[in-house]
C-alpha positions in Angstrom: -69.9 -165.1 58.0 -69.6 -162.0 60.1 -66.7 -163.4 61.9 -65.1 -164.4 58.5 -65.7 -161.0 57.1 -63.9 -159.4 60.1 -61.0 -161.8 59.8 -60.8 -161.2 56.1 -60.4 -157.4 56.7 -57.7 -158.1 59.3 -55.9 -160.5 57.0 -55.9 -158.1 54.1 -54.8 -155.4 56.5 -51.9 -157.5 57.5 -50.9 -158.4 53.9 -51.0 -154.8 52.9 -48.9 -154.0 56.0 -46.5 -156.8 54.9 -46.1 -155.2 51.6 -45.4 -151.9 53.3 -42.9 -153.4 55.7 -41.1 -155.1 52.9 -40.9 -151.9 51.1 -39.4 -150.0 54.0 -36.8 -152.9 54.5 -35.7 -152.5 50.9 -35.1 -148.9 50.3 -33.5 -147.5 47.2 -29.8 -148.5 47.2 -27.8 -145.4 46.8 -24.4 -144.1 47.8 -23.0 -140.6 47.1 -20.1 -140.0 44.8 -17.9 -137.0 43.8 -16.2 -136.7 40.5 -13.3 -135.0 38.8 -15.5 -132.7 37.0 -17.1 -131.1 40.1 -20.2 -133.3 40.2 -21.9 -134.7 43.4 -24.6 -137.2 43.0 -26.0 -140.6 44.0 -25.3 -144.0 42.5 -27.9 -146.8 42.7 -25.6 -149.7 43.6 -28.2 -152.2 42.1 -27.9 -150.7 38.6 -24.6 -148.7 38.7 -26.4 -145.5 37.4 -25.0 -142.3 38.7 -27.2 -139.3 38.9 -25.7 -135.8 39.8 -27.5 -133.3 41.8 -24.5 -130.8 41.7 -22.7 -130.2 38.4 -20.5 -127.0 39.2 -18.9 -127.7 42.5 -15.2 -127.5 43.3 -13.4 -130.8 42.7 -13.9 -132.7 45.9 -11.2 -135.2 46.5 -13.6 -136.8 48.9 -17.0 -136.4 50.7 -18.5 -137.5 54.0 -21.9 -137.6 55.6 -22.7 -136.9 59.2 -25.5 -138.5 61.5 -27.8 -135.6 60.5 -27.4 -136.4 56.8 -25.3 -133.2 56.2 -22.7 -133.7 53.4 -19.2 -132.3 53.4 -16.4 -132.2 50.8 -12.7 -131.5 50.8 -10.5 -130.3 48.1 -7.1 -131.3 49.6 -7.0 -128.1 51.7 -10.5 -126.7 52.1 -13.7 -128.0 53.7 -17.2 -127.3 52.3 -20.7 -128.1 53.3 -22.9 -129.4 50.5 -26.7 -129.2 50.1 -28.6 -131.5 47.7 -31.9 -129.5 47.6 -31.5 -126.8 46.6 -28.1 -127.8 45.3 -25.5 -125.7 46.7 -22.1 -125.7 48.4 -20.6 -123.3 51.0 -16.9 -123.0 52.0 -16.3 -123.5 55.7 -12.6 -122.8 55.6 -9.0 -123.8 55.2 -8.0 -127.2 56.7 -4.4 -125.9 57.5 -3.0 -128.9 55.6 -2.7 -129.5 51.9 -2.9 -133.2 51.5 -6.4 -134.4 52.6 -8.0 -136.8 50.1 -10.2 -138.9 52.4 -13.1 -137.8 54.8 -15.3 -139.9 57.1 -17.5 -139.5 60.1 -17.1 -141.9 63.0 -20.0 -142.9 65.4 -19.1 -140.1 67.7 -20.1 -137.6 64.9 -16.4 -136.3 64.6 -15.1 -135.8 61.2 -11.7 -137.6 60.4 -9.4 -137.6 57.4 -6.4 -139.2 55.8 -3.9 -137.6 53.4 -1.6 -138.7 50.7 1.4 -137.7 53.0 0.2 -140.5 55.4 -1.5 -138.3 58.0 -4.5 -139.3 59.9 -6.4 -136.2 61.1 -9.5 -135.1 63.1 -11.2 -132.1 61.5 -13.5 -129.4 63.1 -16.6 -129.6 60.9 -17.6 -126.2 62.0 -14.2 -124.3 61.5 -12.5 -126.8 59.1 -9.3 -126.9 61.4 -7.4 -130.2 61.0 -5.5 -131.8 63.9 -2.9 -134.4 63.2 -3.6 -137.6 65.2 -0.9 -139.9 63.8 1.5 -140.5 61.0 0.6 -143.7 59.3 4.2 -144.0 58.1 4.8 -145.5 54.6 1.2 -145.8 53.6 -0.2 -143.3 51.2 -4.0 -142.8 51.2 -5.7 -143.8 48.0 -8.6 -141.6 48.7 -11.3 -142.7 51.1 -12.2 -144.0 54.6 -15.5 -145.2 55.7 -16.4 -146.1 59.4 -17.4 -149.6 60.3 -19.4 -149.5 63.7 -19.2 -153.3 63.9 -15.4 -153.0 64.6 -15.5 -149.4 65.9 -12.7 -148.5 63.3 -12.4 -146.8 59.9 -11.8 -148.9 56.8 -9.3 -147.2 54.5 -7.7 -147.8 51.0 -4.0 -147.1 50.7 -2.2 -147.3 47.4 0.7 -148.6 45.4 1.3 -148.1 41.7 -0.5 -151.4 40.9 -2.9 -152.1 43.7 -4.9 -150.7 46.6 -4.7 -152.2 50.1 -7.6 -152.3 52.6 -6.6 -151.1 56.2 -8.5 -150.6 59.4 -7.7 -147.4 61.3 -8.6 -147.0 65.0 -9.6 -143.6 66.3 -6.3 -143.3 68.0 -4.6 -143.5 64.6 -3.1 -147.0 64.8 -3.4 -148.7 61.3 -3.6 -152.4 60.6 -3.3 -153.9 57.2 -6.2 -156.2 56.1 -5.3 -157.2 52.7 -5.0 -156.5 48.9 -8.1 -155.2 47.1 -6.8 -156.5 43.9 -7.6 -153.3 41.9 -5.7 -150.0 41.6 -6.8 -146.5 42.5 -9.9 -147.4 44.7 -10.8 -143.8 45.5 -14.2 -144.4 46.9 -15.6 -146.5 49.8 -19.1 -146.8 51.1 -21.5 -149.2 52.8 -25.1 -150.1 51.7 -27.0 -152.3 54.1 -23.8 -153.9 55.5 -22.1 -154.5 52.1 -18.8 -152.6 51.5 -18.5 -151.1 48.1 -15.4 -149.7 46.5 -15.1 -147.4 43.5 -12.1 -147.1 41.3 -11.1 -143.9 39.5 -12.2 -145.4 36.2 -15.7 -146.1 37.3 -15.7 -149.8 38.5 -18.0 -150.7 41.3 -16.5 -153.3 43.6 -17.8 -155.4 46.4 -15.1 -155.7 49.0 -14.7 -158.3 51.8 -14.1 -156.2 54.8 -12.3 -159.1 56.5 -9.9 -160.0 53.9 -9.7 -156.9 51.8 -10.4 -158.8 48.5 -12.4 -156.9 46.0 -14.7 -158.5 43.3 -15.9 -156.4 40.3 -19.6 -155.8 40.4 -20.5 -153.5 37.6 -19.3 -150.3 35.8 -20.9 -147.1 36.9 -22.7 -145.3 34.1 -23.8 -141.7 33.8 -20.3 -140.2 34.7 -20.1 -138.3 31.4 -16.4 -139.1 31.1 -15.6 -138.0 34.6 -13.4 -140.0 37.1 -14.7 -141.0 40.6 -12.8 -139.1 43.2 -14.8 -140.1 46.5 -17.8 -141.8 48.1 -19.8 -141.3 51.1 -22.5 -143.3 53.1 -24.1 -142.9 56.4 -22.9 -145.0 59.5 -26.4 -146.7 59.6 -25.8 -148.3 56.2 -22.9 -150.2 57.6 -25.3 -152.3 59.7 -26.5 -155.5 57.9 -30.3 -155.5 57.5 -32.1 -158.6 59.1 -33.6 -161.1 56.9 -37.2 -160.0 56.5 -40.1 -162.6 57.1 -41.4 -163.6 53.8 -44.8 -162.5 52.6 -46.1 -166.0 52.8 -44.9 -166.2 56.3 -46.6 -162.9 57.2 -49.9 -164.1 55.6 -49.6 -167.5 57.6 -49.2 -165.6 60.8 -52.3 -163.5 60.0 -54.4 -166.7 59.5 -53.3 -168.0 62.9 -55.7 -165.3 64.3 -58.6 -167.4 62.8 -59.0 -170.1 65.5 -58.2 -167.6 68.3 -60.9 -165.4 67.0 -63.5 -168.4 66.8 -62.5 -169.4 70.3 -63.0 -166.0 71.7 -66.4 -165.6 70.0 -67.5 -169.0 71.3 -66.5 -168.2 74.8 -68.4 -165.0 74.6 -71.6 -166.7 73.4 -71.4 -169.2 76.1 
């Protein structure tokens, strides 16, 4: 009975740990969005609910988050740092160009940008100075880039009057067309647990196939209060798919495997 009691405690402990493990594997699904009315906030991708944490910021044409979780925003020509708690924003400086509408950090923790005049830039996040890397001739940025560490390149949306097209951009500025998204004005891109999400200016949340570029309508974003979506941001770690977790039943089964081992150990000690 004593042995059973000990095993029961161990088993319960493992079950409780299993619940905790599953909870950590499934965090709250959220990306950060900026809007046309100066809002910055999070959107729960599971429900589509947007909750702002800043309501009086400049109108950020895009936002980006670095390895440390620090958020940045651009207004075409100026770079800002953004704090969630307490909610505040601080001007870093002029970017010495006037067309930037997409920001993103690469896995080297360098800030990059694209502009509606086809430029691809690196930006000094401390001084805001922009340096032209390449001219992606003939392709006008639709408003976002997001780094995909699985290919070591950015994914970007470029626009036509009726559609958005997904491109990949290497850090040397070479752009490669992937395919049509099938929706116009995709101004936001972000990853959540390996899934690429796109956001249209009118509040549609899309799931985009990063290999083909094809977007599928997922849900409408609510809580925007009439605002339009101008940008999105996610951490690089969110681009990595989460491994399938062991089921709770499997974890419990593993815990009960300790039973014969414990009995054998106890018998051996008694002998």
